[in-house]
N, C-alpha and C positions, 0 to 999 in steps of 0.2 A: 292233577293235571295243571299244566302251566298256562297262565293267561298273559295276554300281551298288554303291557303298560304303555303309557304315552311317552314319546320322546320329548326331551326338554328343548325348548327354544324353537326358532323358525328355521325350516330347512328349505333350500332351493329344490324344486321338483326334479332336477336332474341328479341330485345327490342321492346316494343310497341311504335309506332311512333305517337306522338301527333302533330296535325297541327292546325294552326290558322285559324279561320273562319272569313273572312272579307267580308262584304257586298260590292257589286260591286259599290255602290254609295259613299262609304267612301273614304276620302282623307287621305292617311297614308304616312307619310314621316319618322316617327321615327323608333326606334328599337322595334320590336314586338317579344316577346318570344313565345315558343310553347304553344298551347292550349289556346290562347287568342281569344275572341269573340268580334268583332267590328260590331255594327249594322249600319243601313242605315244612310247616311248623317253625319256621324261623321268626325271630322276634327282633325287629329293628327300631331302636328308640327315636325320639323326635329330633335329637340333635346329632344324629349320625349322618355322615356323608359318604356315599359309596361312589367311587369314580368309575369311569367307563371300563367295561369288561370284567368287573368283579364277579366271581362266581362263589355263591354260598350253597353248600350242600344242605341237607335237611337238619333241622334242630340246632341252628346256630343262633346264639344270642349276642347281640352287639348293642351296648348301651352307652350312655354318657356323651360327652362332646368328643366324638370319635371320627377320624377320617381314615378311610381305607383307600389306598392307592390303586391305580389302574392294574387290572389283570391279576390281582391278588385272588387266591383261591383258599377258601376256608372250609374245612371238613366238619362232619357232624359233632355236636356237643361241645364245641369250642365256646368259650365265654370270653368276650372281648369288651374292654372298656369299662368294666365295673369298678367301683371304688376300691382303693388300695386296702389291703388287709392290715389295718392300724388300730390296735385296741384303744378304744375310747376316743377315736377321732371325731372332731366336730368341725373341722375346716370345710371349706367350700369345695365344689366339684372340680376335678382336674380334667386334663385333656389327654387324648391319645392320638398320636399320628403314626400310621403304619404305611410304609412305602410301597412302591409298585412292584409287581411281579413276585410277591412273597407267597409261600405255601405254608399254611397253618393247619396242621393235622388234628386228629381227633382229641378231644378233652384238653386242648391247650387253654390256659388262662393267661390273660395279659391285662394287668391293672392299669387304670389311668393314673396320672400324676396327682400330687397332693400339695397342700400348703407346707408340708414338711420339706419339700424341695422347691423346684421352680414351677411346679404345677403341670408338668408335661412329661409323659412317657413317650419316647420317640424311637422309632425303629426304621432303619434304612430300607434299601431296595434289595430284592432277590434274596431274602433270607428264607431258611428252611427250618421250621420248628416242628419236630416230630411229636408223636403221641405223648400227652401228659406233660408237656413242657410248661413251666410257670415263669413268668416275667413279672416281677413286683413293680410297685409304684415308683415313679420318677427315674426309671432306668433309661439309659441312653445306649442304643445299640446301632452299630454301623450297618453297611451293606454286605451282602454275601456271607452272612453269619449262619452257621449251622449249630443247632442245639438238638441233641439226640434225646431219645425217649426218656422221660421222667427226670430230666435235669432242670434245675431251678435257680433263678437269680432273686436274692432278696432285694429290698428297695435300694434305690440310688446307685446301682451298679453301672459301670461304663464298659462296653465291649466294643473293640475295634473291628474294622473291616476284616473279612475273611477268617475270623476266629472260628474254631470248632470247639464246642463243649460236649463231651461224650456222655454216654447215658448214666443216669443215676448220680450225677454230680450235683453238689450243693455249694452255692456261692454266697459268702457272707455279704451282708449289706455294706455298701460303699466300696467294694472291691472294684478295681480296674483290671481288665483283661485286655492286653494290647493286640494291635494288629497282627493277624496271621498266627496268633498263639494257639496252641493245641493243649487241651485239657483231657487227660485219660479218664477212662470210665471209673465210676465210684470214687471220685476225688472230692475231698472237702477242701474248699478254697477259702482260706482266711486272709491271705495277703495278695497284693498285686502281682500279676504275671507280666513279665516284660514282653513287648512286641517280639514276635517270632520265637518265643520260648515254648518249651514243652514241659508240662508239669503233670505229676501224678502222685497219688498217695493220700493217706489220711494221717496228718494234714499234708497238703500239697507241697512237694519239693520239685525244683527244677531238675530236669533230667537231660538238658541240652537244648538244642535248637530244633525247630520244626522244619527240618531240611526238605522233607517231602512236600510240605505246604509251599515252601519257597520255590521248589522246582516246578510245582504245578502252576505257579504264577508266572513262570518263564524267566525267573531270575537267573542271571548267568553265574556259572561256577566260581568265576574269579571274584565276583562280588560276595558270594556266600563265604568264600575263604577268608575275606577280610572281616566279615561279620563273626566268623568263628573265632578268629584271633582276638577280636574285640571281647567276645563272650569270655574267653579264657582270662583275659586281663581283668575284666570286671569282677570276676568271682575267684581270683587268686586268693591265697591264704594270708598274704602279707598286707599290711596297711589298712586304713579304713576304706569303706566303700566310696566315701567322698573323694579320697585321694586317688583311688583306683579310677574313679570316674573322670577325674581331670586328666589323668594320664592317658586313658583310652581316647578321650576327646581329642587330645593333642596328636596322638599317633594315628588314629584311624577316623578322625572326624570328617575327612574328605568324602567318606562313603555315606550317602543318604540313609542306608539301612541302619548304619551305626548311629547316626544322629537321631533317627527315630527312637532307638532304644535309650540313648543318653538323655534326650529331651523328656521321655516318658519318666525316667527315674528322677530327673531333676524337678519335674512338675510336682511330685510327692502328694499323694492323696491322703485319705483318712487312715489307710492301712499301711503296714510295712511292705517290703518287697520280698516276694517269694524267692528263695535262694536254693542252691544245691544242698543236698544232705550234709556234705562235709563242712559247709559254712555255717550250719545252724547253731553250733556250740559257741561260735564267736560273736561277741557283741558288736564287732565291727561290721557285721553283715547287714546292719540296719543303717539307714541314713540319719 
């Protein structure tokens, strides 16, 4: 049965008073804002902050220095904010920030940051993580990201807004997945995937652009055509990637979508760039 908790702060008698609903079997030590629902057998650690409207189903565990954004819903057996899975780690506790309006389904695990990175795992707003998803320590994930059942990110990964990572994908540590990229099911991702790119395979290879994702975001066809031309130029067989990058920037750099891709490649992370199958054999495919 649910019991009514006390609202935080003073309220004018004319205002509607929202109270938290906390099941009698839940163990709650952290800060709980108004209008939060906490189901049976949940465990909320002392350094956890739950914003207004958060809903926790039964058997949710939230530990560490963890902040959960407004209206986020977390389903049974999720484990949020535990220490990163780092063998022999002796560093200090990290932090986790989870944005507003996210949906975290059953058995999802999200680890806090660590001294191996900047100490923070950070997730944007309106993300949807399906059953069994794992997000490792020190990852940075944008908003409106979807991760499908049993996909996982190793530590230090970066994922841009609107990216989709399909079921049973495994993403290597330090990999960057760009804005609106699409990763097909059962893909092993060891290199960075460009914004708007579509990748699949073991190991992942680019298969073109995520046209459907661009159209869903309302991007005009004329802009998509420019992006397609830039994609063809970037992954042509001749010259080095650096040379092709300069050429594409000069010819198509007026288009913001193209600049997003070229800036991503120029930024250059810890991993190489995922390329089409035809380019794999060429050493010029790497920056």
